N, C-alpha and C positions, 0 to 999 in steps of 0.2 A: 552481527551475524550479516555473510557478504551475501549479495546477489547479484544477479547476474541479470542483463537487460536483454531484451530482442538482437542487438549484434554483438553479444561476448562477451562485452564488456562488464568487469566484476567490480565492483568496490563495497565498500563496510557503510552500512548503515546502522540505527540505533531502530530498533521495531519502538515502535508506541501503543500503536492497538493491531489487532492481529483479530480478524471476521470471518466466519466461516458461517456462507450461506449459499444453498443448493447447490452443493459440490464447487463454490467457488471458494478461493480463500484470498481475501483482501485483506493488505497491508499498509498501513498508514505508516508511514518512518520517514525520521530524520538524516537530514544529509551530513555525516562527518565534515566535510567539508566546507557547507556553506551555511551550516545550520538551518537549510530552510527544508521544511515538513512537505512529503509529499504522499500520493495515493498511490496504489499498482496492484495488478490481480496476477499471484502466481498460478502460470498451470507450466506443467513440463518443468520442471524447476528452472525456467526461467520469468522473470517479471515482466509485467505486461499494460501496455498504458491502457487505461480505462475509456469509453467511450463516455459522453455528456452524463448518460441517463446513469449509467452505475457510479457515478464520480458524485452527480446528487443521491443517488444511495444511500453510499458512504457519507456523505458529509449529513443526512438525516440521522442516521444509528447517532452520530458522533455530535449530535447538538442535543440528543437525548438524552448522551450519557454527562453532556454538561449540565443539563439543568436538575441533575439528582444530586 
């Protein structure tokens, strides 16, 4: 999937998880270039950084998925 960041740069990423909560779409994705995983929120077609509280929310969901 191709995502655009807030600076308008587009990159190709592999989507690992998609979480929809309260009209927000969070994604956990892997960067093909670096192999690292990141989390962000898609708003208005752009990928945005998350504040610490929202990162913690996504991490709690991923921990629950990992437990099952």
